[in-house]
C-alpha positions as protocol buffer text, in pm:
chain_id: "A"
residue {
  index: 1
  type: MET
  ca { x: -1243 y: -3188 z: -1145 }
}
residue {
  index: 2
  type: THR
  ca { x: -1109 y: -2932 z: -898 }
}
residue {
  index: 3
  type: ARG
  ca { x: -1325 y: -2856 z: -597 }
}
residue {
  index: 4
  type: ALA
  ca { x: -1328 y: -2539 z: -389 }
}
residue {
  index: 5
  type: GLY
  ca { x: -1187 y: -2703 z: -75 }
}
residue {
  index: 6
  type: ASP
  ca { x: -896 y: -2856 z: -263 }
}
residue {
  index: 7
  type: ALA
  ca { x: -829 y: -2534 z: -450 }
}
residue {
  index: 8
  type: LEU
  ca { x: -826 y: -2339 z: -123 }
}
residue {
  index: 9
  type: TRP
  ca { x: -580 y: -2581 z: 36 }
}
residue {
  index: 10
  type: ALA
  ca { x: -349 y: -2560 z: -267 }
}
residue {
  index: 11
  type: LEU
  ca { x: -370 y: -2181 z: -275 }
}
residue {
  index: 12
  type: ARG
  ca { x: -271 y: -2150 z: 90 }
}
residue {
  index: 13
  type: ARG
  ca { x: 39 y: -2358 z: 21 }
}
residue {
  index: 14
  type: GLN
  ca { x: 129 y: -2156 z: -288 }
}
residue {
  index: 15
  type: LEU
  ca { x: 94 y: -1829 z: -100 }
}
residue {
  index: 16
  type: ALA
  ca { x: 261 y: -1947 z: 221 }
}
residue {
  index: 17
  type: ALA
  ca { x: 521 y: -1667 z: 198 }
}
residue {
  index: 18
  type: SER
  ca { x: 248 y: -1408 z: 241 }
}
residue {
  index: 19
  type: PRO
  ca { x: 175 y: -1305 z: 602 }
}
residue {
  index: 20
  type: SER
  ca { x: -194 y: -1317 z: 508 }
}
residue {
  index: 21
  type: ALA
  ca { x: -190 y: -1639 z: 305 }
}
residue {
  index: 22
  type: ASP
  ca { x: -522 y: -1774 z: 437 }
}
residue {
  index: 23
  type: LEU
  ca { x: -707 y: -1449 z: 374 }
}
residue {
  index: 24
  type: ASP
  ca { x: -543 y: -1403 z: 33 }
}
residue {
  index: 25
  type: ALA
  ca { x: -645 y: -1752 z: -74 }
}
residue {
  index: 26
  type: GLU
  ca { x: -1006 y: -1705 z: 38 }
}
residue {
  index: 27
  type: LEU
  ca { x: -1038 y: -1368 z: -136 }
}
residue {
  index: 28
  type: LEU
  ca { x: -893 y: -1492 z: -464 }
}
residue {
  index: 29
  type: LEU
  ca { x: -1108 y: -1804 z: -470 }
}
residue {
  index: 30
  type: ALA
  ca { x: -1422 y: -1611 z: -379 }
}
residue {
  index: 31
  type: HIS
  ca { x: -1345 y: -1363 z: -657 }
}
residue {
  index: 32
  type: VAL
  ca { x: -1304 y: -1634 z: -919 }
}
residue {
  index: 33
  type: LEU
  ca { x: -1620 y: -1815 z: -807 }
}
residue {
  index: 34
  type: GLY
  ca { x: -1819 y: -1492 z: -783 }
}
residue {
  index: 35
  type: ILE
  ca { x: -1930 y: -1562 z: -425 }
}
residue {
  index: 36
  type: GLY
  ca { x: -1849 y: -1428 z: -79 }
}
residue {
  index: 37
  type: ARG
  ca { x: -1577 y: -1565 z: 151 }
}
residue {
  index: 38
  type: ALA
  ca { x: -1844 y: -1733 z: 364 }
}
residue {
  index: 39
  type: GLY
  ca { x: -1962 y: -1922 z: 59 }
}
residue {
  index: 40
  type: VAL
  ca { x: -1612 y: -2055 z: -4 }
}
residue {
  index: 41
  type: LYS
  ca { x: -1600 y: -2209 z: 342 }
}
residue {
  index: 42
  type: ALA
  ca { x: -1960 y: -2327 z: 339 }
}
residue {
  index: 43
  type: ASP
  ca { x: -1937 y: -2530 z: 19 }
}
residue {
  index: 44
  type: PRO
  ca { x: -1592 y: -2695 z: -10 }
}
residue {
  index: 45
  type: SER
  ca { x: -1725 y: -2947 z: -261 }
}
residue {
  index: 46
  type: ARG
  ca { x: -1827 y: -2674 z: -507 }
}
residue {
  index: 47
  type: PRO
  ca { x: -1665 y: -2754 z: -844 }
}
residue {
  index: 48
  type: LEU
  ca { x: -1448 y: -2513 z: -1041 }
}
residue {
  index: 49
  type: SER
  ca { x: -1478 y: -2500 z: -1416 }
}
residue {
  index: 50
  type: ALA
  ca { x: -1163 y: -2531 z: -1626 }
}
residue {
  index: 51
  type: GLU
  ca { x: -1179 y: -2158 z: -1694 }
}
residue {
  index: 52
  type: GLN
  ca { x: -1212 y: -2077 z: -1324 }
}
residue {
  index: 53
  type: ALA
  ca { x: -921 y: -2304 z: -1234 }
}
residue {
  index: 54
  type: GLU
  ca { x: -706 y: -2136 z: -1501 }
}
residue {
  index: 55
  type: ALA
  ca { x: -802 y: -1788 z: -1381 }
}
residue {
  index: 56
  type: LEU
  ca { x: -725 y: -1884 z: -1021 }
}
residue {
  index: 57
  type: SER
  ca { x: -382 y: -2017 z: -1120 }
}
residue {
  index: 58
  type: ALA
  ca { x: -298 y: -1691 z: -1298 }
}
residue {
  index: 59
  type: LEU
  ca { x: -408 y: -1481 z: -1000 }
}
residue {
  index: 60
  type: SER
  ca { x: -211 y: -1694 z: -754 }
}
residue {
  index: 61
  type: GLN
  ca { x: 105 y: -1646 z: -960 }
}
residue {
  index: 62
  type: ARG
  ca { x: 58 y: -1271 z: -964 }
}
residue {
  index: 63
  type: ARG
  ca { x: -4 y: -1266 z: -589 }
}
residue {
  index: 64
  type: ALA
  ca { x: 304 y: -1481 z: -527 }
}
residue {
  index: 65
  type: ALA
  ca { x: 501 y: -1220 z: -724 }
}
residue {
  index: 66
  type: GLY
  ca { x: 390 y: -954 z: -477 }
}
residue {
  index: 67
  type: GLU
  ca { x: 94 y: -791 z: -649 }
}
residue {
  index: 68
  type: PRO
  ca { x: -161 y: -676 z: -390 }
}
residue {
  index: 69
  type: VAL
  ca { x: -480 y: -881 z: -366 }
}
residue {
  index: 70
  type: ALA
  ca { x: -684 y: -562 z: -393 }
}
residue {
  index: 71
  type: TYR
  ca { x: -547 y: -499 z: -743 }
}
residue {
  index: 72
  type: LEU
  ca { x: -614 y: -859 z: -841 }
}
residue {
  index: 73
  type: ILE
  ca { x: -980 y: -854 z: -736 }
}
residue {
  index: 74
  type: GLY
  ca { x: -1036 y: -482 z: -795 }
}
residue {
  index: 75
  type: HIS
  ca { x: -1164 y: -371 z: -457 }
}
residue {
  index: 76
  type: ARG
  ca { x: -1081 y: -330 z: -87 }
}
residue {
  index: 77
  type: GLU
  ca { x: -1290 y: -267 z: 224 }
}
residue {
  index: 78
  type: PHE
  ca { x: -1223 y: 52 z: 421 }
}
residue {
  index: 79
  type: TRP
  ca { x: -1442 y: 194 z: 697 }
}
residue {
  index: 80
  type: SER
  ca { x: -1691 y: -86 z: 621 }
}
residue {
  index: 81
  type: LEU
  ca { x: -1727 y: 52 z: 267 }
}
residue {
  index: 82
  type: ASP
  ca { x: -1624 y: -132 z: -46 }
}
residue {
  index: 83
  type: PHE
  ca { x: -1379 y: 73 z: -253 }
}
residue {
  index: 84
  type: GLU
  ca { x: -1276 y: -3 z: -608 }
}
residue {
  index: 85
  type: VAL
  ca { x: -898 y: 16 z: -647 }
}
residue {
  index: 86
  type: THR
  ca { x: -661 y: 11 z: -942 }
}
residue {
  index: 87
  type: PRO
  ca { x: -282 y: 43 z: -972 }
}
residue {
  index: 88
  type: ASP
  ca { x: -339 y: 420 z: -1007 }
}
residue {
  index: 89
  type: VAL
  ca { x: -408 y: 446 z: -632 }
}
residue {
  index: 90
  type: LEU
  ca { x: -265 y: 311 z: -309 }
}
residue {
  index: 91
  type: VAL
  ca { x: -450 y: 20 z: -154 }
}
residue {
  index: 92
  type: PRO
  ca { x: -650 y: 159 z: 143 }
}
residue {
  index: 93
  type: ARG
  ca { x: -510 y: 21 z: 468 }
}
residue {
  index: 94
  type: PRO
  ca { x: -674 y: -35 z: 807 }
}
residue {
  index: 95
  type: GLU
  ca { x: -435 y: 199 z: 990 }
}
residue {
  index: 96
  type: THR
  ca { x: -561 y: 492 z: 782 }
}
residue {
  index: 97
  type: GLU
  ca { x: -899 y: 456 z: 951 }
}
residue {
  index: 98
  type: LEU
  ca { x: -737 y: 631 z: 1249 }
}
residue {
  index: 99
  type: VAL
  ca { x: -723 y: 951 z: 1041 }
}
residue {
  index: 100
  type: VAL
  ca { x: -1097 y: 922 z: 977 }
}
residue {
  index: 101
  type: GLU
  ca { x: -1165 y: 859 z: 1348 }
}
residue {
  index: 102
  type: LEU
  ca { x: -965 y: 1164 z: 1458 }
}
residue {
  index: 103
  type: ALA
  ca { x: -1123 y: 1385 z: 1192 }
}
residue {
  index: 104
  type: LEU
  ca { x: -1476 y: 1283 z: 1287 }
}
residue {
  index: 105
  type: ALA
  ca { x: -1402 y: 1334 z: 1656 }
}
residue {
  index: 106
  type: ALA
  ca { x: -1275 y: 1685 z: 1583 }
}
residue {
  index: 107
  type: LEU
  ca { x: -1593 y: 1767 z: 1391 }
}
residue {
  index: 108
  type: THR
  ca { x: -1841 y: 1638 z: 1649 }
}
residue {
  index: 109
  type: ARG
  ca { x: -1971 y: 1982 z: 1744 }
}
residue {
  index: 110
  type: VAL
  ca { x: -1927 y: 2147 z: 1404 }
}
residue {
  index: 111
  type: SER
  ca { x: -2238 y: 2185 z: 1192 }
}
residue {
  index: 112
  type: HIS
  ca { x: -2197 y: 2157 z: 814 }
}
residue {
  index: 113
  type: PRO
  ca { x: -1817 y: 2130 z: 838 }
}
residue {
  index: 114
  type: ALA
  ca { x: -1586 y: 2206 z: 548 }
}
residue {
  index: 115
  type: VAL
  ca { x: -1335 y: 1922 z: 511 }
}
residue {
  index: 116
  type: LEU
  ca { x: -1027 y: 1892 z: 290 }
}
residue {
  index: 117
  type: ASP
  ca { x: -861 y: 1560 z: 203 }
}
residue {
  index: 118
  type: LEU
  ca { x: -516 y: 1615 z: 52 }
}
residue {
  index: 119
  type: GLY
  ca { x: -378 y: 1338 z: -170 }
}
residue {
  index: 120
  type: THR
  ca { x: -709 y: 1154 z: -173 }
}
residue {
  index: 121
  type: GLY
  ca { x: -604 y: 859 z: -393 }
}
residue {
  index: 122
  type: SER
  ca { x: -898 y: 616 z: -397 }
}
residue {
  index: 123
  type: GLY
  ca { x: -1104 y: 871 z: -203 }
}
residue {
  index: 124
  type: ALA
  ca { x: -1108 y: 651 z: 108 }
}
residue {
  index: 125
  type: ILE
  ca { x: -1068 y: 926 z: 370 }
}
residue {
  index: 126
  type: ALA
  ca { x: -1290 y: 1182 z: 197 }
}
residue {
  index: 127
  type: ILE
  ca { x: -1571 y: 937 z: 122 }
}
residue {
  index: 128
  type: ALA
  ca { x: -1561 y: 778 z: 469 }
}
residue {
  index: 129
  type: ILE
  ca { x: -1597 y: 1120 z: 631 }
}
residue {
  index: 130
  type: ALA
  ca { x: -1867 y: 1224 z: 385 }
}
residue {
  index: 131
  type: HIS
  ca { x: -2054 y: 900 z: 449 }
}
residue {
  index: 132
  type: GLU
  ca { x: -2052 y: 957 z: 826 }
}
residue {
  index: 133
  type: ARG
  ca { x: -2129 y: 1328 z: 795 }
}
residue {
  index: 134
  type: PRO
  ca { x: -2382 y: 1386 z: 516 }
}
residue {
  index: 135
  type: ASP
  ca { x: -2394 y: 1752 z: 622 }
}
residue {
  index: 136
  type: ALA
  ca { x: -2023 y: 1799 z: 551 }
}
residue {
  index: 137
  type: VAL
  ca { x: -1887 y: 1971 z: 242 }
}
residue {
  index: 138
  type: VAL
  ca { x: -1583 y: 1764 z: 152 }
}
residue {
  index: 139
  type: THR
  ca { x: -1313 y: 1861 z: -99 }
}
residue {
  index: 140
  type: ALA
  ca { x: -1076 y: 1590 z: -219 }
}
residue {
  index: 141
  type: VAL
  ca { x: -752 y: 1688 z: -393 }
}
residue {
  index: 142
  type: ASP
  ca { x: -496 y: 1481 z: -582 }
}
residue {
  index: 143
  type: ALA
  ca { x: -225 y: 1565 z: -834 }
}
residue {
  index: 144
  type: SER
  ca { x: -312 y: 1252 z: -1032 }
}
residue {
  index: 145
  type: ALA
  ca { x: -607 y: 1276 z: -1269 }
}
residue {
  index: 146
  type: ALA
  ca { x: -613 y: 896 z: -1291 }
}
residue {
  index: 147
  type: ALA
  ca { x: -641 y: 865 z: -913 }
}
residue {
  index: 148
  type: LEU
  ca { x: -920 y: 1123 z: -904 }
}
residue {
  index: 149
  type: ALA
  ca { x: -1112 y: 925 z: -1166 }
}
residue {
  index: 150
  type: VAL
  ca { x: -1102 y: 622 z: -935 }
}
residue {
  index: 151
  type: ALA
  ca { x: -1205 y: 834 z: -635 }
}
residue {
  index: 152
  type: ALA
  ca { x: -1493 y: 999 z: -821 }
}
residue {
  index: 153
  type: ALA
  ca { x: -1617 y: 659 z: -938 }
}
residue {
  index: 154
  type: ASN
  ca { x: -1611 y: 535 z: -578 }
}
residue {
  index: 155
  type: ALA
  ca { x: -1809 y: 838 z: -462 }
}
residue {
  index: 156
  type: ARG
  ca { x: -2076 y: 776 z: -727 }
}
residue {
  index: 157
  type: ARG
  ca { x: -2101 y: 405 z: -652 }
}
residue {
  index: 158
  type: LEU
  ca { x: -2117 y: 464 z: -276 }
}
residue {
  index: 159
  type: ARG
  ca { x: -2369 y: 746 z: -325 }
}
residue {
  index: 160
  type: THR
  ca { x: -2171 y: 1015 z: -147 }
}
residue {
  index: 161
  type: GLY
  ca { x: -2269 y: 1328 z: -332 }
}
residue {
  index: 162
  type: ASN
  ca { x: -2114 y: 1572 z: -85 }
}
residue {
  index: 163
  type: VAL
  ca { x: -1756 y: 1532 z: -214 }
}
residue {
  index: 164
  type: ALA
  ca { x: -1597 y: 1755 z: -477 }
}
residue {
  index: 165
  type: PHE
  ca { x: -1279 y: 1638 z: -653 }
}
residue {
  index: 166
  type: LEU
  ca { x: -1006 y: 1879 z: -762 }
}
residue {
  index: 167
  type: THR
  ca { x: -680 y: 1820 z: -946 }
}
residue {
  index: 168
  type: GLY
  ca { x: -374 y: 1988 z: -801 }
}
residue {
  index: 169
  type: SER
  ca { x: -66 y: 1963 z: -585 }
}
residue {
  index: 170
  type: TRP
  ca { x: -163 y: 1990 z: -220 }
}
residue {
  index: 171
  type: TYR
  ca { x: -316 y: 2333 z: -146 }
}
residue {
  index: 172
  type: GLU
  ca { x: -280 y: 2488 z: -490 }
}
residue {
  index: 173
  type: ALA
  ca { x: -620 y: 2358 z: -600 }
}
residue {
  index: 174
  type: VAL
  ca { x: -815 y: 2528 z: -318 }
}
residue {
  index: 175
  type: GLY
  ca { x: -675 y: 2881 z: -332 }
}
residue {
  index: 176
  type: GLY
  ca { x: -741 y: 3072 z: -12 }
}
residue {
  index: 177
  type: SER
  ca { x: -1026 y: 2851 z: 109 }
}
residue {
  index: 178
  type: ARG
  ca { x: -1033 y: 2754 z: 475 }
}
residue {
  index: 179
  type: PHE
  ca { x: -1157 y: 2430 z: 630 }
}
residue {
  index: 180
  type: ASP
  ca { x: -1275 y: 2302 z: 966 }
}
residue {
  index: 181
  type: CYS
  ca { x: -1063 y: 1991 z: 914 }
}
residue {
  index: 182
  type: ILE
  ca { x: -774 y: 1904 z: 684 }
}
residue {
  index: 183
  type: ALA
  ca { x: -698 y: 1533 z: 667 }
}
residue {
  index: 184
  type: SER
  ca { x: -426 y: 1356 z: 472 }
}
residue {
  index: 185
  type: ASN
  ca { x: -249 y: 1026 z: 420 }
}
residue {
  index: 186
  type: PRO
  ca { x: 42 y: 1169 z: 220 }
}
residue {
  index: 187
  type: PRO
  ca { x: 359 y: 1001 z: 93 }
}
residue {
  index: 188
  type: TYR
  ca { x: 588 y: 946 z: 393 }
}
residue {
  index: 189
  type: VAL
  ca { x: 835 y: 672 z: 302 }
}
residue {
  index: 190
  type: ALA
  ca { x: 1201 y: 777 z: 275 }
}
residue {
  index: 191
  type: ASP
  ca { x: 1338 y: 758 z: -78 }
}
residue {
  index: 192
  type: ALA
  ca { x: 1598 y: 495 z: 14 }
}
residue {
  index: 193
  type: ASP
  ca { x: 1374 y: 288 z: 243 }
}
residue {
  index: 194
  type: PRO
  ca { x: 1405 y: -85 z: 159 }
}
residue {
  index: 195
  type: ALA
  ca { x: 1029 y: -116 z: 218 }
}
residue {
  index: 196
  type: LEU
  ca { x: 968 y: 44 z: -122 }
}
residue {
  index: 197
  type: ALA
  ca { x: 1089 y: -277 z: -285 }
}
residue {
  index: 198
  type: PHE
  ca { x: 792 y: -460 z: -132 }
}
residue {
  index: 199
  type: LEU
  ca { x: 554 y: -190 z: -253 }
}
residue {
  index: 200
  type: SER
  ca { x: 673 y: -184 z: -613 }
}
residue {
  index: 201
  type: HIS
  ca { x: 327 y: -253 z: -755 }
}
residue {
  index: 202
  type: GLU
  ca { x: 177 y: 59 z: -595 }
}
residue {
  index: 203
  type: PRO
  ca { x: 226 y: 416 z: -731 }
}
residue {
  index: 204
  type: GLN
  ca { x: 566 y: 528 z: -604 }
}
residue {
  index: 205
  type: GLY
  ca { x: 471 y: 895 z: -615 }
}
residue {
  index: 206
  type: ALA
  ca { x: 211 y: 824 z: -347 }
}
residue {
  index: 207
  type: LEU
  ca { x: 469 y: 655 z: -124 }
}
residue {
  index: 208
  type: ALA
  ca { x: 813 y: 819 z: -132 }
}
residue {
  index: 209
  type: ALA
  ca { x: 870 y: 1173 z: -3 }
}
residue {
  index: 210
  type: GLY
  ca { x: 1234 y: 1275 z: 18 }
}
residue {
  index: 211
  type: PRO
  ca { x: 1538 y: 1162 z: 218 }
}
residue {
  index: 212
  type: ALA
  ca { x: 1351 y: 1146 z: 550 }
}
residue {
  index: 213
  type: GLY
  ca { x: 1003 y: 1083 z: 408 }
}
residue {
  index: 214
  type: LEU
  ca { x: 889 y: 1421 z: 542 }
}
residue {
  index: 215
  type: ASP
  ca { x: 881 y: 1641 z: 233 }
}
residue {
  index: 216
  type: ALA
  ca { x: 505 y: 1615 z: 171 }
}
residue {
  index: 217
  type: LEU
  ca { x: 426 y: 1638 z: 541 }
}
residue {
  index: 218
  type: ALA
  ca { x: 631 y: 1958 z: 562 }
}
residue {
  index: 219
  type: VAL
  ca { x: 425 y: 2119 z: 287 }
}
residue {
  index: 220
  type: ILE
  ca { x: 96 y: 2007 z: 442 }
}
residue {
  index: 221
  type: CYS
  ca { x: 184 y: 2120 z: 794 }
}
residue {
  index: 222
  type: GLY
  ca { x: 339 y: 2445 z: 674 }
}
residue {
  index: 223
  type: GLY
  ca { x: 37 y: 2541 z: 467 }
}
residue {
  index: 224
  type: ALA
  ca { x: -222 y: 2445 z: 726 }
}
residue {
  index: 225
  type: PRO
  ca { x: -242 y: 2778 z: 913 }
}
residue {
  index: 226
  type: ALA
  ca { x: -346 y: 2958 z: 594 }
}
residue {
  index: 227
  type: HIS
  ca { x: -617 y: 2701 z: 521 }
}
residue {
  index: 228
  type: LEU
  ca { x: -765 y: 2616 z: 862 }
}
residue {
  index: 229
  type: ALA
  ca { x: -1072 y: 2801 z: 986 }
}
residue {
  index: 230
  type: ALA
  ca { x: -1076 y: 2924 z: 1344 }
}
residue {
  index: 231
  type: GLY
  ca { x: -1086 y: 2615 z: 1563 }
}
residue {
  index: 232
  type: GLY
  ca { x: -993 y: 2394 z: 1269 }
}
residue {
  index: 233
  type: VAL
  ca { x: -786 y: 2076 z: 1296 }
}
residue {
  index: 234
  type: LEU
  ca { x: -515 y: 1915 z: 1083 }
}
residue {
  index: 235
  type: VAL
  ca { x: -484 y: 1533 z: 1095 }
}
residue {
  index: 236
  type: VAL
  ca { x: -208 y: 1350 z: 907 }
}
residue {
  index: 237
  type: GLU
  ca { x: -93 y: 991 z: 884 }
}
residue {
  index: 238
  type: HIS
  ca { x: 280 y: 916 z: 904 }
}
residue {
  index: 239
  type: GLY
  ca { x: 530 y: 640 z: 966 }
}
residue {
  index: 240
  type: ALA
  ca { x: 563 y: 479 z: 1307 }
}
residue {
  index: 241
  type: THR
  ca { x: 896 y: 653 z: 1376 }
}
residue {
  index: 242
  type: GLN
  ca { x: 802 y: 993 z: 1236 }
}
residue {
  index: 243
  type: GLY
  ca { x: 587 y: 1124 z: 1519 }
}
residue {
  index: 244
  type: PRO
  ca { x: 854 y: 1352 z: 1670 }
}
residue {
  index: 245
  type: GLY
  ca { x: 939 y: 1500 z: 1330 }
}
residue {
  index: 246
  type: VAL
  ca { x: 575 y: 1563 z: 1243 }
}
residue {
  index: 247
  type: ARG
  ca { x: 505 y: 1718 z: 1583 }
}
residue {
  index: 248
  type: GLU
  ca { x: 797 y: 1956 z: 1528 }
}
residue {
  index: 249
  type: LEU
  ca { x: 666 y: 2046 z: 1182 }
}
residue {
  index: 250
  type: MET
  ca { x: 326 y: 2129 z: 1327 }
}
residue {
  index: 251
  type: ALA
  ca { x: 468 y: 2322 z: 1621 }
}
residue {
  index: 252
  type: ARG
  ca { x: 693 y: 2528 z: 1396 }
}
residue {
  index: 253
  type: ALA
  ca { x: 394 y: 2602 z: 1175 }
}
residue {
  index: 254
  type: GLY
  ca { x: 221 y: 2748 z: 1479 }
}
residue {
  index: 255
  type: LEU
  ca { x: -37 y: 2476 z: 1533 }
}
residue {
  index: 256
  type: ALA
  ca { x: -157 y: 2424 z: 1890 }
}
residue {
  index: 257
  type: GLY
  ca { x: -242 y: 2117 z: 2096 }
}
residue {
  index: 258
  type: VAL
  ca { x: -21 y: 1894 z: 1882 }
}
residue {
  index: 259
  type: ALA
  ca { x: -49 y: 1525 z: 1973 }
}
residue {
  index: 260
  type: THR
  ca { x: 34 y: 1189 z: 1817 }
}
residue {
  index: 261
  type: HIS
  ca { x: -210 y: 896 z: 1831 }
}
residue {
  index: 262
  type: ALA
  ca { x: -152 y: 522 z: 1802 }
}
residue {
  index: 263
  type: ASP
  ca { x: -332 y: 284 z: 1568 }
}
residue {
  index: 264
  type: LEU
  ca { x: -495 y: -42 z: 1679 }
}
residue {
  index: 265
  type: ALA
  ca { x: -156 y: -214 z: 1664 }
}
residue {
  index: 266
  type: GLY
  ca { x: -16 y: 38 z: 1913 }
}
residue {
  index: 267
  type: ARG
  ca { x: 206 y: 215 z: 1657 }
}
residue {
  index: 268
  type: PRO
  ca { x: 224 y: 597 z: 1657 }
}
residue {
  index: 269
  type: ARG
  ca { x: 44 y: 650 z: 1329 }
}
residue {
  index: 270
  type: ALA
  ca { x: -132 y: 989 z: 1311 }
}
residue {
  index: 271
  type: THR
  ca { x: -71 y: 1338 z: 1448 }
}
residue {
  index: 272
  type: ARG
  ca { x: -320 y: 1621 z: 1486 }
}
residue {
  index: 273
  type: GLY
  ca { x: -282 y: 1990 z: 1556 }
}
residue {
  index: 274
  type: ASN
  ca { x: -526 y: 2278 z: 1603 }
}
residue {
  index: 275
  type: SER
  ca { x: -536 y: 2603 z: 1409 }
}
residue {
  index: 276
  type: PRO
  ca { x: -300 y: 2873 z: 1544 }
}
residue {
  index: 277
  type: ARG
  ca { x: -430 y: 3084 z: 1829 }
}
residue {
  index: 278
  type: SER
  ca { x: -337 y: 3392 z: 1627 }
}
residue {
  index: 279
  type: ALA
  ca { x: -525 y: 3474 z: 1307 }
}
residue {
  index: 280
  type: LEU
  ca { x: -193 y: 3573 z: 1152 }
}
residue {
  index: 281
  type: GLU
  ca { x: -10 y: 3325 z: 931 }
}
residue {
  index: 282
  type: SER
  ca { x: 296 y: 3173 z: 1092 }
}
residue {
  index: 283
  type: GLY
  ca { x: 532 y: 3243 z: 804 }
}
residue {
  index: 284
  type: PHE
  ca { x: 660 y: 2885 z: 824 }
}
residue {
  index: 285
  type: ASP
  ca { x: 868 y: 2781 z: 523 }
}
residue {
  index: 286
  type: ALA
  ca { x: 834 y: 2410 z: 441 }
}
residue {
  index: 287
  type: ARG
  ca { x: 1170 y: 2421 z: 265 }
}
residue {
  index: 288
  type: GLU
  ca { x: 1341 y: 2463 z: 601 }
}
residue {
  index: 289
  type: TRP
  ca { x: 1276 y: 2095 z: 682 }
}
residue {
  index: 290
  type: PRO
  ca { x: 1490 y: 1898 z: 726 }
}
residue {
  index: 291
  type: ARG
  ca { x: 1749 y: 2128 z: 879 }
}
């Protein structure tokens, strides 16, 4: 008979190539046993049935092949909320919480803010903001109907009724509407980046964005002046080396007060810019980037 402690030890060895082997093993075992991680550690003598042992073996093989744990167990924590995830959406990552932090900080003195989340995926950003600001009117947009179905299900389960979900490519779904904050974690990996090979289980359309990884960011930054209310703020996530390029995109779009912020690991991870001082649109053409 296999016991939880022995199974956990074996799992850690099987997943040793993962940088998070200990956590992966605990999450998979807890999932199979139907208990929390604390329960796994508290009762190492807990027996596994033959069916549980078989299920655990299958999950460990899939994890060893690179499949994200979140897809294997069907959920991931973000902003202290439990999000359901499927292969139709990116796995929410801790660094994206910086986008939520910056958006909430920008909205501190705004009553009943209008918020737009572009490329919402699982709905992590939109729902986190809506959860913190029940008075906000949040619009979440994604080109993928399958992703929006996951996001809408998360909103219902987490009881955030102040989020509307729209299908469309970036700004096309919102027409001429303006927002106090536009937030986005768009695709920003370069098409030829070797990192994509390690992300093969996640939707590639939500990851890759042109030769420099800036195509989606160019569209978002370029369209921001026409969709930000007076005093509004744009906040976008990007790669650790893309800060200068994103700051230039925002500056050329006419955004003011452009600044890049680091995540908890000290990596430049998100850039924000304020609505143009002039009410006139900047005339920025996203197709001009890269030059």
